RONU-107116 format. One record per atom (N, C-alpha, C): x, y, z. Coordinates in steps of 0.001 Angstrom, whole numbers, plus 500000, padded with zeros to 6 digits. Layout:
REM RONU-107116
XYZ;...
REM end
This chain:
REM RONU-107116
518163532663535110;518539532577533702;518906533945533149;518191534966533590;518486536317533097;519843536807533578;520237536402534778;521545536802535285;522650535963534652;522434534655534544;523498533751534092;523767533858532594;522859534395531808;523065534459530361;524228535372529999;524579536306530873;525661537232530551;527006536520530480;527236535544531362;528533534869531390;528920534213530078;528144533254529583;528531532573528348;528420533423527088;527703534539527157;527548535381525959;528321536689526052;529150536842527080;529848538111527285;530766538440526108;531518537447525654;532424537680524531;531654538041523264;530522537395523050;529712537682521867;529125539095521922;528704539511523108;528179540869523254;529271541911523034;530493541621523533;531602542548523316;531909542694521837;531901541580521132;532120541636519684;531006542403518990;529787542254519497;528636542904518879;528697544421518976;529387544934520016;529509546390520170;530913546869519796;531693546016519115;533033546384518642;533975546755519792;533904546006520873;534794546224522018;535384544891522438;536530544932523143;537044543700523712;536520543539525140;536811542386525736;536218542043527020;536678542995528114;537979543332528134;538497544170529205;537890545562529194;537621546092528035;537057547439527949;535557547469528226;534935546279528379;533495546216528634;533203545699530041;534204545706530920;534009545166532261;533037545996533095;532800547251532707;531843548090533441;530424547540533371;530206546582532515;528869546010532396;528462545317533697;529451544717534400;529157544054535667;528901545076536770;529634546179536735;529395547249537714;528004547836537517;527611548036536264;526281548567535994;525188547638536461;525383546329536245;524359545380536680;524275545313538201;525429545331538876;525433545297540336;524798546557540926;525072547709540326;524467548954540797;522955548925540622;522509548427539489;521076548287539277;520437547324540262;521162546265540611;520642545292541569;520421545937542934;521377546743543368;521217547431544642;520039548399544605;519927549144543525;518803550082543397;517474549336543386;517421548218542661;516190547433542623;515809546885543980;516810546470544773;516528545957546114;515955547056547007;516542548256546926;516041549348547758;514655549797547306;514444549894546012;513115550282545504;512083549228545870;512465547943545736;511533546877546078;511136546897547536;512069547257548424;511725547331549838;510619548310550132;510520549371549319;509448550360549493;508177549915548771;508321549440547554;507138549100546745;506360547931547327;507061546913547838;506363545723548319;505648545962549640;505899547102550286;505160547448551496;503882548218551197;503733548724549972;502564549554549685;501831549141548411;502330548157547690;501684547732546445;501517546219546431;500677545757545550;500471544324545376;501739543672544852;502137542554545485;503371541876545096;503358541435543642;502220540893543211;502165540280541883;502309541308540772;501723542482540974;501815543490539920;503242544018539814;503938544173540956;505326544657540911;506231543622540250;506073542364540637;506886541310540034;506564541138538556;505292541223538217;504911541074536809;505473542182535937;505410543434536428;505940544559535657;507456544452535522;508131544044536602;509591543917536530;510009542842535539;509304541713535525;509650540660534564;509263541048533145;508200541830532997;507845542307531658;508921543234531121;509449544103531996;510564544948531581;511806544133531251;512047543056532017;513169542171531729;513003541520530365;511789541151530039;511525540545528722;511910541494527600;511500542742527709;511845543732526686;513354543890526588;514027543950527749;515472544090527741;516180542905527111;515690541701527380;516303540506526800;516162540492525282;515031540940524781;514847540996523324;515732542053522676;515982543158523386;516731544268522793;518238544124522929;518704543377523925;520141543299524192;520957542842522984;520592541797522260;521415541387521106;521481542433520004;520550543395519990;520537544421518947;521361545653519326;521859545710520568;522616546884521015;523956546947520270;524280548123519721;525519548321518982;526438549339519630;526042549844520801;526868550781521544;527112550229522944;528351550359523414;528700549823524725;527915550509525839;527746551826525717;527014552562526748;525572552077526825;524962551853525685;523594551369525656;523497549971526271;524493549134526010;524504547788526578;524644547833528102;525474548726528622;525645548862530067;524350549347530719;523685550303530073;522401550782530587;521373549663530607;521378548840529553;520444547726529485;520690546744530620;521963546452530905;522288545530531982;521966546129533354;522060547435533485;521636548077534731;520140547861534955;519374547933533864;517946547636533973;517700546199534386;518503545254533851;518418543862534282;518645543752535786;519705544424536253;520029544359537676;518908544897538541;518265545992538094;517144546551538853;515998545556538943;515664544921537818;514591543929537811;514937542737538690;516200542304538677;516598541165539495;516579541517540975;516926542761541325;516814543185542719;515373543163543199;514460543646542351;513036543583542685;512570542143542825;512995541287541906;512556539897541913;513085539166543141;514341539399543497;514930538718544647;514246539139545935;514028540448546098;513352540938547296;511909540462547346;511184540620546239;509773540248546215;509541538759546354;510417537948545760;510239536504545874;510343536031547309;511342536523548032;511493536129549439;510319536599550280;509891537854550056;508768538389550832;507483537629550520;507268537274549272;506052536570548890;505982535193549546;507123534497549610;507154533194550276;506789533352551755;507356534353552410;507079534570553826;505632534995554063;505063535762553144;503685536218553302;502695535067553160;502950534184552207;502007533098551930;502117531987552974;503353531568553291;503535530420554178;504055530782555564;504568531998555768;505053532401557083;506211531544557548;506197531184558849;507305530396559395;507222528926559006;506229528541558191;506124527172557682;506651527061556253;507266528120555763;507655528153554359;509093527783554085;509763527078555015;511172526737554795;511384525890553536;510596524832553280;510804524075552028;510568524911550789;509567525794550832;509295526648549682;510418527654549460;511007528156550544;512135529074550415;513345528365549804;513582527125550232;514677526354549640;514417526088548157;513163525814547803;512834525573546397;513034526829545558;512688527986546129;512879529246545411;514353529460545054;515230529230546028;516658529464545792;517296528333544992;516711527136545050;517188526075544165;516890526413542709;515757527067542468;515419527437541088;516437528404540509;517035529252541365;518098530144540896;519299529334540435;519717528353541250;520854527518540877;520551526700539621;519321526228539497;518954525443538321;518999526296537059;518487527521537136;518540528408535970;519962528757535583;520824528979536591;522231529277536300;522938528081535677;522509526878536029;523107525667535462;522649525433534018;521373525701533733;520831525398532410;521188526453531367;521412527688531794;521621528765530828;522859528567529959;524044528214530497;525191527975529596;524949526848528617;524188525840529033;523865524741528114;523017525247526968;522035526081527289;521186526643526245;521967527572525334;522814528417525927;523489529463525153;524573528907524252;525297527878524694;526466527422523943;526327526006523393;525844525089524205;525784523710523749;524590523467522833;523433524003523208;522238523759522395;522226524597521126;522603525876521249;522540526772520094;523885526953519419;524979526860520179;526297527029519578;526540528470519190;527492528683518290;527830530025517829;528128529991516346;527779531056515683;528035531145514248;529013532240513911;529446532987514940;530381534080514677;531744533525514313;532456534217513478;533768533763513052;534761533899514175;535775533020514257;536713533052515363;537479534358515460;537823534961514329;538605536184514421;537847537309515078;536539537219515109;535776538262515772;535933538225517285;536403537098517847;536487536948519288;537894537175519804;538858537443518955;540236537587519403;540817538934519016;539981539880518740;540449541200518344;541042541931519536;542349542249519538;542957542889520699;542696544377520789;542353545002519695;542178546454519695;540922546828520459;541002547780521434;539804548168522149;538752548804521258;539149549312520113;538195549896519171;538444549284517791;538098548009517628;538371547362516357;537467547896515272;537836547656514033;536995548114512947;535686547368512896;534761547886512155;533454547252512015;533617545886511386;532741544977511780;532824543605511313;531584543288510491;531812542996509202;530748542536508322;529586543517508241;529901544805508310;528850545808508152;529343546871507202;528455547487506543;528832548538505614;529306549755506370;530374550453505937;530905551595506678;529893552699506872;529030552908505891;528116554029506031;527014553777507045;526854552515507479;525775552224508425;526237552308509871;527550552411510104;528078552320511458;527946553596512274;528259554794511752;528256555983512606;526886556236513231;526894556351514567;525668556675515295;524666555556515364;525030554342514949;524084553233514947;523885552721516365;522641552667516833;522335552186518178;521828550760518177;520950550431517247;520374549094517181;520550548534515779;520917547246515717;521017546529514451;521045545039514754;520694544244513769;520694542795513954;522110542297514204;522308541362515149;523662540873515435;524166539970514316;525498539883514194;526082538969513223;525868537516513640;525926537251514944;525716535906515460;524227535749515777;523498535074514899;522062534912515107;521749534008516289;522666533103516628;522425532262517801;522429533079519090;523168534192519112;523100535101520240;521689535657520393;521085536009519263;519718536514519274;518744535463519774;518904534202519293;517965533153519687;518093532813521173;519302532868521722;519484532564523144;518754533577524012;518933534849523708;518256535881524498;516753535869524248;516345535577523018;514911535537522719;514226534379523439;514915533225523546;514321532076524226;514095532377525707;515099532973526353;514949533305527770;513932534428527944;513913535392527014;512927536463527082;511506535942526956;511294534959526079;509959534378525926;509527533655527195;510454532912527772;510142532218529028;509799533219530129;510565534309530223;510298535338531224;508937535981531009;508567536171529742;507259536753529434;506129535833529907;506287534530529712;505261533581530157;505089533646531674;506205533737532395;506127533841533858;505427535130534273;505715536224533583;505060537491533922;503552537421533691;503128536680532664;501695536523532417;501015535818533582;501662534782534122;501095534084535270;501020534998536494;502004535863536670;501977536784537800;500844537799537664;500627538289536449;499499539196536231;498172538477536472;498098537192536101;496876536421536356;496624536292537859;497683536071538636;497530535996540084;497097537339540666;497523538416540050;497124539735540523;495610539911540420;495018539451539329;493572539607539155;492781538585539973;493411537482540352;492711536472541136;492813536723542629;493877537353543088;494138537501544517;493353538673545088;492840538501546294;492138539579546994;493139540441547731;493258541692547319;494213542589547963;493789542925549389;492470542961549634;491997543257550984;492436542165551957;492402540912551499;492840539811552351;494327539885552614;495091540299551613;496531540448551798;496829541489552864;496105542605552826;496372543669553781;496039543220555198;494917542501555380;494571542049556713;495560541022557221;496036540129556335;497029539154556749;498322539837557128;498704540847556365;499930541570556682;499819542281558017;498632542842558325;498472543522559600;498571542555560765;498117541318560560;498248540315561613;499694539930561827;500474539873560745;501872539505560873;502699540609561515;502277541858561393;503055542955561950;503156542873563470;502189542171564112;502198542134565563;503299541242566109;503876540349565304;504948539482565773;506270540207565584;506846540655566691;508049541467566615;508959541121567775;510198540776567478;511151540408568512;511520541635569341;512048541383570540;512411542467571442;513508543338570825;514491542704570190;515594543432569547;515477543267568029;514374543739567497;514063543563566079;515129544205565193;515456545452565453;516410546168564605;517814545577564720;518197545195565919;519521544588566083;519616543274565327;518538542496565332;518530541241564585;518698541485563094;518013542485562575;518117542791561150;519539543216560782;520153544018561626;521528544472561344;522514543314561400;522352542414562371;523245541270562467;523055540317561296;521805540148560864;521570539278559708;522110539912558431;522096541238558363;522736541953557253;524220541590557183;524912541641558329;526331541281558369;526533539805558066;525633538979558569;525729537538558324;525699537243556831;524734537826556116;524622537590554677;525750538273553904;526237539403554417;527344540095553762;528561539174553663;528938538552554775;530132537705554775;529854536344554124;528652535822554305;528353534521553710;528375534593552181;527621535527551615;527558535638550153;528908536078549592;529588536979550308;530903537400549850;531873536240549757;531877535352550765;532763534187550733;532359533217549630;531066533023549449;530587532112548407;531020532572547023;530795533840546711;531150534362545395;532667534433545232;533376534769546315;534838534858546240;535450533512545885;535033532467546569;535616531150546287;535221530668544896;533964530852544532;533544530424543208;534223531193542092;534601532454542355;535221533272541316;536725533052541216;537391532749542339;538848532696542355;539421531285542466;538580530277542623;539125528936542815;539889528452541580;539459528858540397;540145528434539171;541556529023539119;541649530352539299;542968530977539257;543836530531540419;543259530292541591;544027529803542734;544613528420542436;543800527543541840;544276526187541559;545381526178540513;545321527075539535;546342527086538483;547627527764538928;547543528835539680;548746529592540058;549369529098541361;548557528861542373;549090528481543688;549368526983543790;548486526155543234;548633524705543343;549363524129542138;549266524806540998;549905524310539790;549088523298539025;547776523338539148;546906522430538415;546841522809536946;546553521828536124;546247522112534736;544897522818534651;544696523545533571;543458524324533449;542227523430533419;542340522277532780;541188521376532717;540813520869534111;541820520544534930;541539520078536282;541042521218537167;541599522410536967;541122523562537736;539667523884537400;539315523753536122;537919523958535733;537014522900536353;537523521669536437;536746520615537101;536564520891538577;537590521449539222;537467521813540633;536417522894540827;536395523862539924;535372524906539984;533984524316539784;533864523402538840;532567522763538594;532128521913539782;533099521275540469;532747520469541642;532130521341542731;532687522529542915;532137523434543922;530703523825543585;530474524318542360;529136524772541993;528174523603541806;528673522446541373;527791521289541249;527281520821542599;528173520746543586;527735520379544937;526798521433545505;527062522686545194;526204523781545645;524780523617545105;524660523374543806;523333523244543191;522627521975543657;523365520869543772;522742519608544184;522199519692545604;522959520285546502;522507520376547892;521399521401548068;521311522374547181;520148523267547251;518880522508546887;518994521550545974;517834520722545670;517489519790546824;518501519160547434;518253518275548566;517732519037549777;518099520312549882;517650521111551026;516138521264551057;515481521133549906;514010521186549889;513448520054550729;514041518860550626;513595517713551416;514010517852552877;515240518321553106;515711518466554476;514866519476555248;514393520509554560;513634521560555240;512281521076555740;511794519952555221;510513519416555686;510628518713557031;511850518315557427;512022517590558690;513007518260559635;513705519295559185;514664519991560029;514258521452560180;514509522008561353;514244523413561584;515296524270560869;514934525493560434;515921526358559765;517160526614560605;516985526763561921;518142526981562779;519092525799562774;518548524589562751;519390523393562682;520162523345561376;519509523701560283;520184523685558991;521294524738558935;521085525872559584;522136526899559609;523335526399560402;523085525751561547;524186525226562355;524976524177561579;524267523274560901;524948522247560105;525745522889558974;525154523872558307;525855524547557209;527086525288557708;526950526004558828;528100526727559377;529218525780559804;528836524651560386;529849523679560800;530579523105559594;529825522739558555;530459522215557351;531368523234556685;530932524494556645;531769525545556048;533037525765556851;532909525752558176;534072525979559034;535094524853558897;534622523606558924;535544522464558836;536193522386557465;535403522535556400;535957522420555051;536927523556554737;536610524786555142;537538525898554887;538817525750555705;538717525171556910;539922524913557703;540822523891557013;540230522844556457;541016521852555727;541623522455554462;540911523372553822;541469524032552644;542716524835552997;542703525497554148;543859526291554564;545023525388554971;544718524308555697;545781523438556201;546435522613555093;545635522203554102;546160521355553025;545921522046551683;546410523285551577;546104524112550416;546781523643549140;547804522770549236;548488522304548033;548282520815547786;547357520229548501;547029518816548300;545850518714547352;546046518211546133;544936518189545164;543731517385545641;543960516220546259;542841515403546711;542025516133547773;542713516776548721;542007517530549756;541243518705549154;541805519344548142;541117520453547490;539815519991546845;539859518827546201;538642518313545567;537565518006546614;537952517300547660;536966516906548669;536458518127549438;537397518963549898;536995520122550698;536192521130549884;536513521294548606;535743522217547762;534310521738547586;534148520428547400;532792519885547265;532004520048548560;532647519756549695;531970519908550983;531655521376551255;532571522257550886;532348523689551094;531156524183550264;531077523758549011;529941524137548183;528634523595548712;528647522326549179;527433521741549740;527009522458551020;527987522871551833;527668523537553088;527106524934552868;527519525598551809;527052526962551547;525661527002550927;525168525864550454;523975525863549607;522728526360550328;522474525859551532;521193526111552193;521220527277553162;522343527977553289;522467528990554339;521550530187554107;521537530742552902;520766531957552649;519262531734552838;518648530750552157;517201530562552381;516871530146553809;517750529385554459;517492528999555850;517543530214556770;518436531155556477;518508532358557296;517236533178557247;516648533307556067;515407534072555938;514258533340556625;514187532015556456;513129531245557117;513292531277558634;514540531294559097;514770531307560543;514309532614561176;514650533743560598;514292535027561189;512785535229561192;512077534619560232;510629534764560166;509951534102561364;510613533135562001;510020532475563156;509955533373564391;510746534427564409;510868535236565623;510396536673565454;510372537195564258;509969538583564064;509382538753562673;508539539765562526;507891540001561240;508879540611560249;508775540183558995;509667540643557943;508845541430556925;509144542706556796;508473543560555822;509299543636554542;508812544412553591;509562544583552351;510904545257552578;510927546241553458;512189546927553743;513182545995554428;512679545116555301;513574544166555974;514184543198554978;513363542659554078;513890541745553065;514871542450552144;514590543708551827;515523544468550994;516869544645551697;516840544796553036;518084544926553783;518938543673553657;518307542491553702;519056541251553539;519676541161552153;518880541479551142;519353541378549764;520486542382549520;520356543592550083;521416544591549926;522704544115550597;522582543527551786;523765542994552455;524449541931551626;523666541035551041;524245539997550183;524892540601548942;524240541598548346;524786542216547135;526078542979547431;526120543676548565;527341544392548928;528490543424549202;528188542307549850;529222541299550058;529713540712548757;528791540508547818;529163539985546503;530046540962545737;529853542256545967;530649543261545273;531971543552545974;531915543735547306;533073544268548027;534144543217548287;533748542069548818;534750541091549242;535568540557548073;534971540138546932;535824539703545819;536748540800545304;536287542049545311;537142543144544838;538341543337545750;538107543301547070;539210543464548022;540176542288547923;539647541090547772;540507539907547676;541348539961546411;540780540468545328;541568540602544104;542770541514544294;542571542601545048;543683543522545315;544724542875546230;544266542210547290;545189541579548226;545958540431547591;545294539687546726;545971538580546063;547089539092545160;546877540255544557;547940540843543755;549095541341544596;548813541819545810;549861542298546695;550644541156547338;549962540041547623;550605538890548267;550366537645547428;551030537516546300;550755536396545384;551120535038545958;552021534974546938;552426533683547475;551509533144548554;550533533927549016;549642533497550091;548273533114549526;547652532088550094;546286531724549661;545246532648550299;545217533888549848;544333534888550447;542871534463550323;542521533817549231;541139533371549028;540727532399550130;541597531462550456;541266530473551480;541193531110552863;542090532053553152;542030532758554429;540711533529554562;540266534102553458;539001534846553481;537826533922553765;537810532766553130;536716531812553351;536716531323554798;537898531041555355;537970530593556747;537533531706557693;537997532935557456;537591534045558309;536090534290558264;535494534196557076;534044534382556958;533290533261557656;533801532024557553;533153530898558227;533196531062559739;534330531514560265;534443531755561705;533481532860562139;533402533920561357;532536535046561713;531070534628561729;530608533936560687;529198533528560619;528872532490561686;529830531574561971;529583530564562998;529481531203564384;530247532253564630;530186532937565920;528998533889566008;528543534407564880;527470535398564883;526102534761565100;525896533552564608;524564532959564695;524105532716566132;524958532205567063;524490532090568456;524081533428569067;524755534502568685;524370535825569181;522982536201568660;522740535962567379;521424536248566816;520345535389567469;520666534131567729;519679533243568362;519333533728569766;520345534171570498;520090534670571850;519198535907571813;519466536825570900;518636538027570795;517215537680570364;517080536721569469;515751536375568958;514875535707570008;515483534987570951;514705534228571926;514550534946573257;515061536176573384;514855536917574622;513368537227574802;512817537056576006;511380537302576203;511059538783576128;509835539074575724;509357540444575671;509036540940577080;509171542251577311;508773542802578592;507253542975578628;506733543407579785;505279543466579970;504623544459579028;505256545607578791;504670546621577912;504590546115576481;505637545403576027;505612544883574668;504570543788574513;504395542951575565;503372541904575479;501985542512575400;501752543586576183;500448544248576123;500208544858574756;501255545465574186;501115546051572859;500838544976571819;501503543826571966;501285542747571002;499863542229571089;499317542062572332;497933541596572461;496977542590571821;497254543894571995;496403544905571386;496438544824569867;497639544631569320;497766544528567868;497101543260567352;497240542152568091;496590540904567688;495073541064567672;494536541762568697;493103541954568755;492598542767567572;493322543832567246;492917544660566110;492975543874564802;494041543086564626;494188542332563375;493105541272563240;492846540531564326;491812539505564261;490430540116564095;490197541255564721;488923541939564567;488710542351563113;489779542837562482;489673543231561078;489356542032560200;490020540919560443;489752539721559655;488330539228559868;487865539271561139;486526538795561436;485475539664560763;485683540981560787;484735541890560136;484723541687558634;485914541458558038;485968541243556592;485248539963556200;485371538928557044;484766537640556697;483265537619556939;482815538259558042;481408538171558411;480594539370557971;481237540533557849;480560541759557440;479310542004558273;479389541746559555;478253541952560451;478584542951561528;477560543369562281;477778544353563323;478217543753564635;478118542399564791;478448541764566059;479890541312566122;480671541624565097;482057541121565059;482864541669566218;482729542980566476;483537543593567522;483148543031568890;481840542795569106;481397542282570398;481973540889570654;481884540016569650;482399538666569838;483911538674569993;484585539552569252;486047539613569345;486482540060570736;485770541073571292;486118541539572624;485859540472573673;484775539696573504;484488538627574444;485584537566574405;486039537244573199;487108536253573084;488369536724573763;488723537972573573;489959538474574165;489830538635575675;488594538894576173;488419538929577609;488710537566578221;488258536512577550;488523535163578038;490012534862578007;490677535238576899;492111534992576783;492882535749577841;492552537034578034;493266537833579021;493036537295580430;491805536830580701;491521536315582027;492317535051582298;492448534197581287;493206532967581465;494693533241581610;495199534269580933;496631534544580952;497048535318582183;496249536312582576;496685537244583616;496066536955584983;495326535850585122;494682535560586401;495719535317587485;495443535848588704;496372535662589804;496226534251590384;497235533768591120;497123532432591721;495960532315592691;495671533397593445;494563533323594401;493236533125593695;493072533797592556;491833533648591791;491710532234591254;492823531701590766;492802530344590228;492453529344591323;493031529534592552;492752528620593643;491292528709594055;490730529930594102;489321530100594450;488423529381593455;488779529473592162;487998528789591134;488043527292591335;489210526782591714;489319525332591952;488450524899593129;488472525696594207;487661525353595377;486186525356595043;485781526336594225;484379526405593841;483964525192593042;484822524752592130;484497523594591311;484457522310592129;485235522257593233;485291521043594043;484132520948595034;483372522025595302;482242521976596214;481103521163595604;480361520457596423;479199519720595880;478141520685595392;477647520446594203;476696521361593595;475287520786593754;474757520890594985;473431520333595262;472324521137594603;472562522413594459;471528523260593863;471764523503592393;472379522532591716;472743522745590308;471514522902589451;470438522096589773;469256522196588923;468580523549589087;468602524095590334;467989525379590555;468730526487589809;470084526363589793;470835527403589120;470549527423587633;470289526295587024;470008526307585594;468647526904585313;467688526772586245;466387527370586026;466458528867586281;
REM end
């Protein structure tokens, strides 16, 4: 909701700072830059601090920003405010994914799908709240001012110079941001409550146990998943951003039908993210990624082949949106099955997605201007679908390669230390280490026993035990 509120209120905010929309486009650059910074900062903070306190503080800061945004009367101040939003959203995105993995581990696929469905739901409800429920009270002439520096609107001249904060002319703008700010504040209160209820010592011991699960090519997997999310998110945002202009200029659709085509894409996207919660309870994350990649590849191919067929555009756009819905949360749940994910690792995924969201649409905008007669947007979606479909088998092969003997020994050592720590924390006794070592001796003996030893044990068990009573005495 905090991210989506900017779209329907962008024109109102521009009017509020006496600027037109084109001269305020840096607001998106500021928010994206803040998002990247928040993702990188979150990768460090979530490895050394309690998750709930970091998330609670970030949402509390978001609450303050939401309350102050309608009062901003300077464009620079508004851009700075949106950069703060982006930083908080980067922290929230990184921390939310890490928290799901920490609590549920490789069993958290439905919860991960629910987390990302909530993003789509908030983005869907925010325009309804901002425009349909509250409407607008600003006069129409305030929204069509062509001058980049229009005169002050409905304010006394002596109050304008150097004014940073003032009540907005459109009070519904204030109520929209205040409503979302209040909701964000309530969520932050619950996070602070969890901070006081949760045992940090238990979190640390659980995290130490998870650190021992590490794939043979851990770093290579992270880099490949970075590229995977870069192209996936870039294609998703590119199609959602350019499908309207593509339909009107390349296909010749009316604006109302082009808007419906755009809504079909995002509607199918949001609906399938909700259905993915149910699918994740019976399907493995890897299976869902394969199905999503196949649907994206087939639908984008049909878009390229029948780029001027309106019926095919409607069907293929809906299928493309549905196919893209579950890929991101399934990717995070899938990698958790094979290697441990820290805060820095989750931040790497989020940064890859954010860079794809920034870079690919910008490049496509330039190319579309250079080659107006070609469906560059559709070629980009098909190329990204081919890349992600080819990349996932490579990632799967790397993830399932067996560990060598030295890595297995190191993992057993790390497992022993982690379990010993948990046992000592739970029992607080002096015999914890002795019992833990005895357990691991049994495990090691069962795992590393030679065939000759196993055969000797079998022969011993098969001998008649005539002196069994004597041995017990």
